[in-house]
C-alpha angles and dihedrals in degrees: 000000000000112000095016115143096198133013125187110194128313136248088278095048115040124176123197103236127184096169143005143183135189123236119218091259092057096260113143118224115202137182129193139194091278089061093242114146116213133183123212120197116228092255101029127113092198133047128239116258110300119255110216116226110217110226108186119207134035116340117247120236099241109018116202107181115180140204123221115250091252091053093238103107135048125196128195136155142217120203089272109037148012119239129199122197133189113227113220119176101271108022140003129248126204110237103172143017125193123192096228115145120217097002110176111167133044133188128180120208114252091258091048092237098113136043127205117202125193130188 
């Protein structure tokens, strides 16, 4: 709509989103319960092709992956561990793994430098 700063989808195109961040150029980076990372241009109604995030191990019942506020990092968990990926433009690269069983909630600090994990 007129005057909107950010728009994620429309009523005809809905995306399940559990977390998002904004890159410095205004591009939104989203992730949903299926662990697919999408980027949405500042003036686009549709996302680029999703990039699947591989989460090894048993799937959790209600996944809530998150994106850091700066759009650079993505966190998701299996039933056995927490994984953090860096999101470059064409693929993602795992940068950290934490052996935390049954992690359910994630929160990045406002500057994206720290991650809180709750079970």
